[in-house]
N, C-alpha and C positions, 0 to 999 in steps of 0.2 A: 780547375784540375781536370786532367784527362782521366776520366773514370775507367774507360776501356784499357788504357795503359796500366793503371794501377791493378785492375782485375787480372790482366795478363801476367804481370809480375808475380801476383799472388798465386796463380796457377802454376807458373813456370817453378816456383819455389817448392812445390809439392813433388816429391820423388815418386813417380807414377810409371816406372818401366813396366810394360805389359806383362802380366795382366793386372798389375796393381793400378789402383785408382788414386792413391795418396789422399783421399778424403776431398778430392776436387769436386766430385758431384754433390757431396754433402754441402760444400761452401756455395755451389750454385743453387741447389735447392733451397737453401736458406734465404737466398736473395730473391728467388722466383716466387716463393709461397706467398709473401706479402702482397705481391701484385695480382694475386688470384689464380695463380697456376696450381693445378692438382698435381702433386709430385709422387710418383711411383717408383720405388727402387726394385729393381728385379735382379737378383743374384743367381748365377748360373755356373755350371761346370763343376768338375771333381774338387775335392779338397785341396788338391795339389796345384790347381789352376783356377781358382775362384775369380769369376768375372763379374763386375758391377756394371749395371745398366740403369740409366735413368730415363723415364718417361714423364715429361712434364707438359701439362696442356692448359691454356687459358682459353675458355669457351667464348665464342662470339655468337651472334645472333643469325648468321646467314647459312649456318651448316657447312661452310667451306673451311678447310684447315691447311694451313702452310706449316711444314715441319722443317726445322733446321737440324741437320744430322752432323754429329761430330764425335771425336774420340778424345777421351782424357788421358789415354795411355800414350807412352812415347817409346822409341826404340832405345836400346842400351846407349851409353854415352861413348863407348870406344875408350882408348887410352886417355885417362884423365890428364896425364901430364902434357898431352898435346893441346889441351884447351887453354885459352888465354885466361880464363877464369873458371870458377866452379860452375858447371853446367846447370846446377840446381840452385844457384844464387844469381838471380837476374842482374845483369850489369849493362852499363851504357859506355859506349865508345864511339866517337865520331857520328852520333846521330843514329847508331844502331843499338837494338835491344838484344842482348845475347842470352841464351839458355836453351837447354834441351826443350824441344816443344814450342820454341818461340814462333817458327813458321809452321809447323805441323803438330798440332794445329790449335794450340792454347790461345793464341791471339784471335783467331777466328771465334772461338767460343766466347772470349771476353767481349769481343766486339758485338756478336749477336746478343748476348745477354743485356748489354747495356742499351743496344738498340731496341730490345723488347721492353725495357724499363722505360725508354723515352716514348715509345709508341703507346704503352699502357697509360702513361701520365696524360698524353694528349687524346687518348681514346678511351674513356672510362666505360663506354657502353659500345664495343666494337662490333662490326658485322663480321669481321675476320677472326677465326680461331687461330691462336699461334701455339705451336708446340716445339719442344726440343726433345730429340732422341739422342742420348750420349752413351757411349760404351767404353769399356777399358780393354776390348779385345780387338781392335781394328788392326794393330801392328803385330798381333798374334795370329793363331790359327783361324780366327773369325767364325768359330763354330757356336760359341757361347755368347756372342755380343748382338749386334744389330739385327742379325737373322732370327734370334730368339724372339726379340721384342716385336719384330715384324709378324712372326707367326702368331704371337699372342694378340696383336691388334687385329689380325685377319680372323681369328677364331671368335673374337668378341664383336665383330662387325664394325670396328672403328674405321672411318673413312679418311683417307689422306688424299688431298687434291693436287697439292704442290709441295715440292721437296727441294731444299737447298743444301747441298753437302759443303761444309766449309773447308774442303781440302785446298791447299795452296795451288792455284791454277795459273797465276800470272807469270810472265816469262821475263820481261824486262822492267816493266812499271805497272803499278797497281791499275787494274781495269783492262789490261790488254788482251786477256783471254778468259773465256767461259768454256767449261766443258759441258757440252749438251749430250754427251753419251760417252760410252767406253766400250772398247772391244771386249769380247769374251776370252777366256783362257781355258784351254784344255791340254793336260800334260798326259804323258804316258811313259811306262818303262817297257821296252821291248826286249825280250830275251830270245835269241836265235840260237837254236840248239844244233850242236855238230857232234862230232866224235873225236875225242882227244887221242893223239898219237904222236909218234916220233916224226920229226919234220923230214927225216931222210926217207920215210915210207908213207908218202901222202896217199897211196892207194889203199892203205890200211886204216886211213882216218877220213874225217870230213870236216873241212875247214869252214866255220861258220862265218868268218870274216869274208872270205872269197864269195860264199854264197849270198851274203847280205848286201854286198856292194852295189849290184845292180838295182835291187829293190830301193836301197837308200837313196841312190842317185835319182831314180824316178820320183820318189817322194819329194826329194828337195827341188825337182824341176817341174813338179805338177802345178798347175794354175787352179787353185781351189775355187776361187771366184774373182770377180772384177771390182769388188767393193761397190760403193754407190755414192751419192753426192756428199755424204757425210763421213764415210769410212773408206780407208785405203783397203786394197785387197787383203784377204786373209793371208797370213804368213805362216810357214812351217819352219821351224828351227831345230836343229840337233844341238843340244847343250852338253851332252857327255857321252863318250864312247869308251867301254871298257872290255878288253878281252886279253886272254894270255894268262900264263901261270908265273911270269917273271923270268922264265928260262927261254933262251934263244932257240932251242932245239926241239921245242914241243908246240905242236899244233893244238890250240885251245878247244875245249869242249863246248864253249858257250860264248856268245858276244852280247853284251848288254848295252842298249842304246837309250838314252833319255831324250825326249823331244817334246816340243810345246807348239801348239797352235795359238795365235792371237787372231781371233776371228770376227768378222763383220756381221751384221745382222742379216745379211743375205745368205749366210750359212748357218747351220745348226751343229750342235755337238753330235747328234745322231748321224748326220750326213757325213761328217768328217770321219767318224769312227768306221762307218760302213765303207767309205772310199779307201781308208787305210787298210783294212782287212782284205778288201778286194785286190790291192796292190800285192800285199804280201802273199796272198794265196795264189795269185797269178804266177809268181816266181817259184812256187813250190817249196817255200820254206817250212821247216818245222819250228814253231815258235810259240811263245806265250806273250800276251800283251795285257799289262795292268794298267788301266786308265785311271787318272787322278783329276778330280774335278767333275764337271766343268764349273767355271764362273761364267754366267750368261752375259751377253752384251745388253746394252740398253740404249735407246735414242729418243731424245726429246726434240721434236722439230719445232720450228718457230711458232709461238702461240702465246698465250696469256702469260706464262711464267717467263719464257725467254724475253718477251717484250717488256715485262716489268723490270727484269734484271738489267737489261740493255738501257733502258730509260733512266734507271737509277745511276748506273755507271756514268752515262753520258752527263747527267745533271751534276754529278759530283766531280768528275774528272775532266770532262769534255772529250773523252775517248770513246770511240765506238769499238767495243770488244769484238775480238775474232771468236767464232764458234769453232770449237775443236773436239775431236774424240780421241786425241793422242794419249800415250801414257799407259800406265798399268791399270789394274782393277781398283775398285773402291767399294765402300759399302752402299754406293748408289745402286749397285746391282740388286741388293736385297730390297730396297725401297721401291724399285721398279716392279716388284711382284704385286704391290698393293696401290702404287701411286702412278697415275699416267704421265705425269710431267715431273722429270727430275733433272736438276742442273747442279754443277759444281762451280763454286766460286770462292776464292780466298786470296791471300797475299801472294808475293813473289816466291817462287818455289826453288830458287837457286841453291839454298843451303839446307835443304831438308835432308836429314839423316846424317849430316856431316859433322865434323869437328867445328866448334864455334858457330853452330847454328844461329841465325839471327834474322830479325825483320828491321825494316826501316821504322823508326819511331813516328816519323812524319806520315807514314802510311796508316797508322792505327786509327786516328780519329776518322779520316776519310772512309776507311773500311766500315767502321761503325755506322757512319752516315749513309753509305750505300745500303747496308742491310736494313736501316730504319726506312730509307726510301722505298726499298722493295716492299716492306710491309705497307707503307702508305699507298703505294701504286695498287697493290692487290685490294686494299681497303676501298680505294676509289672506284675500282671496277665492280665490286660487289654493291657499292651504293648507287652505281650508275651515274 
């Protein structure tokens, strides 16, 4: 029997749209506790948005800890009538497992839990400490989830040496890509102030759109950095522009522009903010700028963890995975505050957040085996 598949189906059947956990973490804690895991539930957030977090750890003798990070919450289903089957009733068709969270990321969680069970059975007195950090706030605001647990671990001096985030990272087939970092994200709402007036009397008004265009063009054309061996150059993108009263004969009194940076580790949020203000000031604009974020970038260069993961993937699939830092942000950014080596690895990501989200059934057992092999590789390193 494919125990990882069975557990994935059990988790998918729980309605856990963020911030709900649907009792997923209770199911997992009940499986982990008999293996010697100390399980701690951490509830955070206001009554209207209660977030459930699980920290579970099985201690080893070497003082080194690997943490698997995941989320039991899922995004909303979208129109139910467009699904081929109930998104919270796991179903099979043509070798695929369907359900909300199948790819993002209940299959990863199931695979790691079963991998931990197999590792525990084979290593009753391990050198390696194995832990899980699960949240129900990854798909939501992210303020009462992993970051809360990380802060608590740091406050009490708990050490994390290696971290594996189970996000779906593969592109075409299981094992083809590892995320060894993520770009940072920094957003802002820029309000450029003008003077509203009749369009026929421009001398009595001040058009903020006209004033803003040269500055916006400079921001869009600026080279913020050149990236590095692991990151593409930092990008600046305008996502929304709003100005006007709706009337064709009125010069607006303000222009609102939303923009975002996705930045490499060669830049910082502080340096980007300073450069934006310098450009706006140089153009003599009257403005306010409200910054949102940042999400900080992180990077894990090849070393113990990357080697252990790549070796496990090659042994199971015969593939040498590509290292990548593409994509959006993840909870790996929080773990990087306390952990020097953070990578992401999980199933194919082609259907995440989509109608009829699914994973290949044939990938589930190999995914579990890869996770177990990673634990075995790290155990071997500790034992020399």
